[in-house]
Each structure stands twice: as structure tokens, then as C-alpha cells.
C-alpha positions in Angstrom: -17.8 -3.5 -18.7 -20.8 -2.1 -16.6 -20.0 -0.1 -13.5 -22.9 -1.6 -11.8 -20.7 -4.9 -11.5 -17.5 -3.1 -11.2 -17.9 -0.8 -8.2 -18.7 -2.0 -4.6 -18.1 0.0 -1.5 -15.7 -1.3 1.3 -15.7 1.5 3.8 -16.4 5.0 4.4 -15.3 7.9 6.8 -16.8 11.4 6.8 -13.8 13.7 6.9 -15.3 16.4 9.3 -17.2 15.5 12.4 -19.5 18.7 11.5 -20.4 16.9 8.4 -23.0 14.6 9.9 -24.3 12.0 7.8 -23.7 12.8 4.1 -26.5 12.2 1.6 -26.5 12.3 -2.3 -27.1 15.8 -3.4 -30.3 15.8 -5.5 -28.4 17.5 -8.5 -25.2 15.5 -8.3 -24.3 13.4 -11.2 -24.8 10.3 -9.1 -28.3 11.2 -8.3 -29.4 12.0 -11.9 -27.6 8.8 -13.0 -29.4 6.7 -10.4 -32.8 8.0 -11.4 -32.5 7.0 -15.0 -30.4 3.8 -14.8 -31.8 0.3 -14.9 -29.1 -0.4 -12.0 -30.8 2.2 -9.9 -31.3 0.0 -6.9 -27.8 -1.2 -6.8 -26.4 2.5 -7.1 -28.8 3.6 -4.6 -27.3 1.1 -2.2 -23.8 2.1 -3.2 -24.6 5.8 -2.4 -26.4 5.0 0.9 -23.2 3.1 1.9 -20.7 5.7 0.5 -22.7 8.6 1.5 -21.8 11.0 -1.3 -20.4 14.3 -0.9 -18.2 16.8 -2.7 -17.1 20.3 -2.5 -18.0 20.5 -6.2 -21.7 20.2 -5.1 -21.4 22.1 -1.8 -22.0 19.2 0.3 -19.6 17.4 2.9 -16.4 15.7 1.5 -16.6 11.9 2.0 -13.4 9.8 2.2 -14.3 6.3 0.7 -12.6 3.2 -0.1 -13.8 1.6 -3.4 -13.2 -1.9 -4.4 -13.2 -2.3 -8.0 -13.7 -5.9 -9.2 -11.8 -5.8 -12.5 -10.9 -8.2 -15.3 -7.9 -5.9 -15.8 -5.6 -3.5 -14.0 -6.3 -0.4 -16.4 -7.2 1.7 -13.4 -5.9 5.3 -14.3 -6.8 8.8 -13.4 -9.4 9.2 -16.2 -11.4 6.1 -15.1 -11.0 7.1 -11.4 -12.6 10.4 -12.3 -15.3 8.7 -14.2 -16.0 6.8 -11.2 -15.9 9.8 -8.8 -18.5 11.7 -11.3 -20.8 8.6 -11.3 -20.8 8.3 -7.5 -20.8 12.1 -7.0 -18.2 12.0 -4.4 -14.4 12.5 -4.2 -12.6 9.3 -3.5 -9.4 9.5 -1.7 -8.3 5.8 -1.5 -8.7 3.1 -4.2 -8.5 -0.7 -3.9 -8.7 -3.1 -6.7 -9.5 -6.9 -6.7 -8.0 -9.1 -9.2 -8.1 -12.7 -9.5 -8.6 -15.0 -6.4 -10.0 -12.1 -4.3 -6.6 -10.4 -3.9 -7.1 -6.7 -2.9 -4.5 -3.9 -3.0 -4.4 -0.2 -2.5 -3.7 2.5 -5.1 -3.1 5.8 -3.8 -1.4 7.1 -6.8 -3.9 7.2 -9.6 -1.6 7.5 -12.5 0.6 4.6 -11.4 2.1 2.7 -14.3 0.4 -0.6 -15.3 3.7 -2.5 -14.7 3.9 -1.3 -11.3 0.3 -2.3 -10.6 0.9 -5.8 -12.0 4.0 -6.2 -10.2 2.4 -5.3 -6.8 -0.3 -7.8 -7.1 2.3 -10.5 -8.2 4.7 -9.5 -5.4 2.0 -9.9 -2.8 0.9 -13.2 -4.2 4.5 -14.6 -4.3 5.4 -13.2 -0.7 2.1 -14.6 0.7 3.0 -17.8 -1.1 -0.4 -18.0 -2.9 2.0 -18.4 -6.0 4.3 -21.2 -4.8 7.9 -21.4 -5.6 9.0 -23.2 -8.7 5.6 -22.1 -10.8 6.1 -20.5 -14.0 5.0 -17.0 -14.8 4.1 -16.9 -18.5 3.9 -13.5 -20.2 1.0 -14.6 -22.5 -1.1 -15.9 -19.5 -0.5 -13.0 -17.3 -1.4 -10.5 -20.3 -4.7 -12.3 -20.4 -5.3 -12.4 -16.7 -4.7 -8.9 -16.1 -6.1 -7.6 -19.3 -3.0 -5.6 -20.4 -0.4 -5.8 -23.2 2.8 -7.7 -22.7 4.7 -4.4 -22.1 3.5 -4.0 -18.5 4.0 -7.7 -17.9 7.5 -7.5 -18.8 8.1 -4.3 -16.6 6.4 -6.1 -13.8 8.6 -9.3 -14.2 11.8 -7.0 -14.4 10.8 -5.5 -11.0 10.3 -8.9 -9.5 13.6 -10.2 -11.0 15.5 -7.2 -9.5 13.9 -7.9 -6.1 15.1 -11.6 -6.3 11.6 -13.0 -6.3 11.6 -14.6 -9.8 14.3 -15.7 -12.2 14.3 -16.2 -16.0 13.4 -19.7 -17.2 13.5 -19.8 -21.1 10.7 -17.4 -22.2 9.1 -17.5 -18.8 10.1 -16.5 -15.4 10.2 -19.1 -12.4 9.2 -18.1 -8.9 12.1 -18.5 -6.4 11.7 -20.3 -3.1 11.4 -17.8 -0.1 12.6 -18.9 3.3 13.2 -17.2 6.7 16.7 -16.6 5.5 15.6 -14.3 2.8 13.6 -12.3 5.2 16.7 -12.1 7.5 18.8 -11.0 4.4 16.3 -8.2 3.5 16.3 -6.9 7.0 20.1 -7.0 7.4 20.4 -5.0 4.2 17.6 -2.5 5.6 19.6 -2.2 8.7 22.7 -1.2 6.9 20.7 1.3 4.7 18.9 3.0 7.7 21.9 3.1 10.0 23.9 4.9 7.2 20.9 7.2 6.3 20.3 8.4 10.0 24.0 9.0 10.5 24.2 11.0 7.3 21.1 13.0 8.1 22.7 13.7 11.7 25.8 14.9 10.0 23.9 17.2 7.8 21.7 18.6 10.4 18.6 17.5 8.3 15.1 18.5 9.1 13.4 15.4 10.7 9.7 16.8 10.6 8.6 14.2 8.3 9.6 11.4 10.7 7.7 13.4 13.5 4.7 13.7 11.1 4.7 9.9 10.6 4.7 9.2 14.1 1.6 11.4 14.4 -0.1 9.4 11.7 1.0 6.0 13.5 -0.7 7.2 16.7 -3.8 8.1 14.9 -4.0 4.7 13.2 -3.3 3.2 16.5 -6.2 4.9 18.0 -8.4 3.4 15.4 -6.8 0.0 15.5 -6.1 0.5 11.8 -3.2 -1.8 11.1 -2.9 -1.3 7.5 -2.8 2.5 7.9 -0.1 2.1 10.6 2.0 0.2 8.2 1.9 3.0 5.7 3.0 5.5 8.4 5.4 3.2 9.5 7.3 2.9 6.1 6.9 6.6 5.7 8.8 7.2 9.1 11.8 5.0 7.9 11.8 6.3 4.5 12.0 9.9 5.8 15.7 9.3 7.0 16.5 8.1 3.3 14.9 11.2 1.8 16.7 13.7 4.1 20.2 12.0 4.0 21.1 14.0 0.7 22.1 10.9 -1.1 20.0 10.0 -4.1 21.3 6.6 -4.9 20.8 5.5 -1.2 17.1 6.5 -1.6 17.0 4.5 -5.0 18.4 1.3 -3.2 15.9 1.8 -0.2 13.2 2.1 -2.7 13.7 -1.4 -4.3 13.6 -3.0 -0.8 10.6 -0.8 0.3 8.2 -2.6 -2.3 8.9 -5.9 -0.6 8.4 -4.4 2.9 5.2 -2.8 1.9 4.0 -6.2 0.7 5.0 -8.0 4.0 3.2 -5.3 6.0 0.0 -5.8 4.0 0.3 -9.6 4.4 1.2 -9.7 8.0 0.5 -6.2 9.7 1.0 -5.2 13.2 -1.3 -7.0 15.6 -4.1 -4.3 16.3 -3.4 -4.7 20.0 0.2 -3.8 19.6 0.1 -0.5 17.7 0.2 1.8 20.6 3.4 0.1 21.7 4.9 0.1 18.2 4.1 3.9 17.9 5.9 4.5 21.2 9.0 2.5 20.0 9.3 4.7 16.9 8.9 7.8 19.0 11.6 6.8 21.3 13.9 5.9 18.3 13.3 9.3 16.7 13.7 11.1 20.1 17.2 9.4 20.6 18.2 10.4 16.9 17.2 14.1 17.5 19.4 14.2 20.5 22.2 12.3 18.9 22.0 9.9 21.8 24.9 7.3 21.3 21.9 4.7 21.9 20.2 5.2 18.7 22.0 2.6 16.7 21.1 -0.1 19.2 17.5 1.1 19.4 17.3 0.9 15.6 18.8 -2.6 15.6 16.4 -4.0 18.4 13.5 -2.3 16.4 14.4 -3.9 13.0 15.3 -7.3 14.5 11.9 -7.3 16.4 10.1 -6.6 12.8 12.1 -9.2 11.1 11.3 -11.8 13.8 7.6 -11.2 13.1 7.9 -11.9 9.4 10.3 -14.9 9.9 7.9 -16.4 12.4 5.1 -16.2 9.7 7.3 -18.1 7.2 8.5 -20.7 9.8 4.9 -21.4 10.8 3.9 -21.8 7.0 6.8 -24.4 6.5 6.0 -26.4 9.8 
């Protein structure tokens, strides 16, 4: 597989305002590679778009989003480092595009292949790109994703535990998803979060992670970045599970978090509503920090609003 057809730049952001417009360092691996490569024109275009820079070469650090169009999901740390070396820049966020133009974000570079496959399939199922009743066959998925059957089985096991697929002989059948399923997920989420917050208050837990998540939400809102806002949104709610002192509670939450992450990617907060949503989270945190008796009601209203947004998405698709 040739890098020239695998790598395409999606977006760039220079980390520091003092950096100015970053350019390829003449002695960077990317510059040397481009000069001697038959794909020099394409690679030069990539570097101009990305604006290569790296502390390793004494030039500005660039944070880039890379879309990797792959026949497989074998994206691991070693491969990421090879891409970074070739481009001459440190890449902070990675995207992959597999089958049907689906894209997703990988921030943990050594994420197990089974988790990667599950993430793509989960998003396809929740977005109804894969319809209910369809069979997911191990061999076909193995060929599509370019991995062995082991990661496919791991992925299907995750989706089965999440109630998205059910065994059907040697295959798995995609289950029907309705507005009622979303209601159920958010009912359980409400119980988990209310319990976690109550436990955190009793333990006098440090809520600084929730505060940091609100800072990230506000920064994302200023940039109208709905996907980054969704990441910070989940971090805010996860923080209560993490400081609750209950390991099993966090484990149950993690199972539902994968579904919520996919839903937020499919149907993110409207860009023009991000500032209001950030303030709503801040009001909830302030009530919790003050142990205001109103915090349970604020939490319920907040989660109900999120659930209704996703329910509306499914109802409109059914109509």
C-alpha cells in the first residue's frame, strides 16, 4: 500500500499564535522524501496543507487531522509514527475512513483492533447505515476491514453486550433501534449519573476534571466545533463516575459511553447552541459543588433534553 494514496489532510491548526505559518524544514524527513519521490507533487501538496513542523526539527508544532483511507483498520502506534516521520510533523488527532466514506477519530494510537472495528460498526448501526435485520458475517467483515476473525469477534461481542446485535447461527443480526431504545439508554444513564454525583458529594471528591471539561466546552463553542464539544461533554459526565470511588460503576458507565459517543458524532450539538449548552453544564456543576438540593432536577432536565434530541432524530427517520 502506497502512502501517496493513503494519506490526505483534512485540517490543520498551528498550536501557538507565535508560530506563524509553518513550512517544511529543509532537512526534515518529509522534505528529503518529497525530493526523491515520484509522488513529490502530491506530497508537496500535503505538506503545504498540513504545514509541517516538529520540535524534533526545531520548528513549530502543528496539530493536524489526517484522514487515512484504508483497506484495513491496522492503524497502530508504529504506523502512526511512520506517517509522522514521512510528513515531518507530530500528528495529534487521527481519523480513518473505511468503506462508504465513514470517518471516525482515533486518539489512542494503540487502540485494539477489535475496539476500532466495533467503533465503526456501532456508528453504522446507530446511524442506520446498516439496517435492522441485516446479518453481520465474520468472514465478510474480516475481508472488509483487512483483519483476522479475532478482532471481528471481539467487536461483535461488544456490540452484543450493548444490545445492538444478537447471535443468529454463526452470524450476528442487527437489532431494530427505536426511540424507545434511546429512552432506555438515557434512563439508565440518569440513574448512573445521579448515583455517581451523590457518591462524589458524600466523599468530598475533587471535581476539577469536571471544571476542566467545561473550559474545553467553552473553547469548542467559541470555535463552533461541535465534535470537540461532544468530546468535552462526555468527559464532563465521565468525571463524576471516575471520582465516585466505585470501580464497577465506572465499568457500567463505560459500556454506555461508547453508545453515547457514537450518537454525539452522528447527531452533534447544533453549532449555534454550543454556548448555551456549555452554560447549562456550568450551572449543573455549580449546583453540585454547592450541594444545592436542585442539582438532581437540573441533571434530569439536562439529560432529558439530550435524549429528546436523539429521539427526534430517530422519529424523523421513521416518518
